[in-house]
C-alpha angles and dihedrals in degrees: 000000000000126000121199131183111227113178105308095331127096106213120191126204134175105210110327138014115255120223114267091248092058120081114259115230113216095208137077111209094199098044131054113225120223113248109261120241117261116254112224137164121202115210113201123198108233098166122134094266090067087079085073114111137239115193090348095307126106113251091231090057092049092048093050092048092051091048092050090054092045092050090054093047095051097035110153094001101094143036102238138186124189126212132175132185133199100025105103102046132041089220123015135120090199092055096120121131136185104227092182128009120232112285144117109317110255105177099210093055094048093046089053090051090058092061093075092065117110111159116230116129151046136322110242097170097159093050091045090055091055090047092050093046090054092047093051092043091233093174091061107036145016106289142174134196127201115200121196111190138157095197149023128273108281097181098081090260125140108223092181093055091042092053091050091048092051091047090056090054094045117027090186093058119112126186119202118195129202116191103206113193139098093215127051100022091146090059092045091059085082085077091066092082090079092057093041092051095050102033095252131135125268117204136177117216122188098170143016095276091052092049092050091050094048092050095048092046091055095045094044090059087059093054096052107107112243124222115277111273123223119245111283122209115226130171115246090253091056098059103127118239115240127220115298114243108276113256093189133253119305113203116206098197124039123184114240114176119227088241088068094057128057116249118257111277096014123125116248116252118239090255089054096052108139112253095195121053125216114247110252121220118246124223109293093036097278119139117244118251112274126216112268093253096050126087125204114240118191125194137189134170135219128203091228140341105301090003133122124294117254109240103177142023096043126134118194123197125185119201135181109260093232124067118245123235090273089061094250133111110253114239112235100180143331129215137190095190106110090225106029127179113212126193108228134176116233110281143080125304142177112228118195123196114194124190108175105303091336113097146159131194122199132184112229132185119215117205127194115272092002113111115217127226116179129182117204116205104200095186091209141148140182132264125199119186132199138165135216136188129235090271089056091249114139118254114245109264090228092057101053135061133175134216117201122207132184117253090235121095129202123231089279093055095252124139126223114244110234097180138357132201093020112175127228120255096026122114110240116200112221139164111262113269145082118310132187111227123197116196119198119194113194127337103297134050104317093121128147126180132189143156119256130186124225113203123205114262094005137100111235117200121199125187120198119210110213117201097201144104142204115261126185127191134211133176114212137179090224136009111288091010129138117287115256114238125228092032115156115220133198123184111203137183118240085261092057099254114145114246100172139351128197144152129226147078098275112014117177125202137172111237133186116245113278146080122304142178116227119208119193121189119197129164093341096311128110127217125188134197135168120222141170130227118214120194111268094000105121112197148164121236113211118199116195120210108238 
């Protein structure tokens, strides 16, 4: 038996090629063929609900750990594709991404692909099934899909109808479904229709052990040898294409910490001196001749897919793709031209485009004699914050600051701070998504927090309503008397928790509406007084020494 690669097709012959008009027999009587690998695509739910916890651990963390173990266990035994939905946009029914194209399962590559997942968005199950079926080429070969989801489709799709439609097109397709949630398992049984329609398995998983069992059960069914099939006659034009040789996983977004890149406006350290210099344009707009080993790489950025090009305010940084011995990515060059052209030697690089707090990092490969042109779609918008009081009067810009956090939480429930000490009235450029904004008015407990959504290509304006007031304190020997200096003050809640402490004759603080206990200490004596704060009602609290 001889196997020959022709284009992207693996054609098999026994002894001689038959003429195209003659039927091709897919069987060799004298030689036993090795059983082909199963072709399977795993669809992982990365919607916002996957931040929910089971036994104190986020479901997304559990799912990724199980998949890591499964990839190692079945390494080299399957052809696998990996798809996730809901992890690149806060809202989006087309948010479906191939993390790894279909190819021989190499555990390390697939485990690395999982690291890009940060749940945040919607649950487009029906659309994800169509995406996976196309990826696995279900209309041309035996194929299986494994769906892991903690919820139902919320994008007006019909997964049951979609599964039936796909089954009609590919009778060999099977869809296995794993409902992964501790709560709502009764509701999730609605997902079983996909497995029922296609002859797959439906499993309920309420913890890590269950999820592992469900995954291995589904995969093991694919590894069981099937009975030998008789020779099947196909016309030459019906020979199914096999899997294209795997070209490796290409990750769109790579995490580069701010500590790896110099701050805007700072001078590069000696160790960060660029080793490759950007090609400078000559008079007339032509690019200067590059050394033979260097390749021109041109970059530009768009606000959003199909949106306008960004022509100012961009900072580009190019790093080596591999970390140096110090664990950081080495800076190759930085550019403030909105459409820079860099001269790069053949190799792999991480290119970061920063536009305010919006940013995108892509991994690129530069090949000899092949100029590079990359378009970065930042998918960003603007956010402008302001605050008002109960009387609808604006809060003084000097008295309020904002901290902005990502909507995502780590396995301990903590958010990542995107920006601190943001000022009101300024436009803050951010990647599109949901953010948690904390507004602090004054220096005490007048704090309000809320979620805001930044839409791509749009300016979002959020106004915070502070229910608070300015309160000043004075300790006097008699009503209306002069304030006593060096008085120590403590503002307490009715439960005795400290809200604010200060020292002075007339301290002033901004307090949230509510009831408080004021404690004044003067020359070894303590004086107490209860008071209330009403929104917008600034007042002075006078404590008389008795």
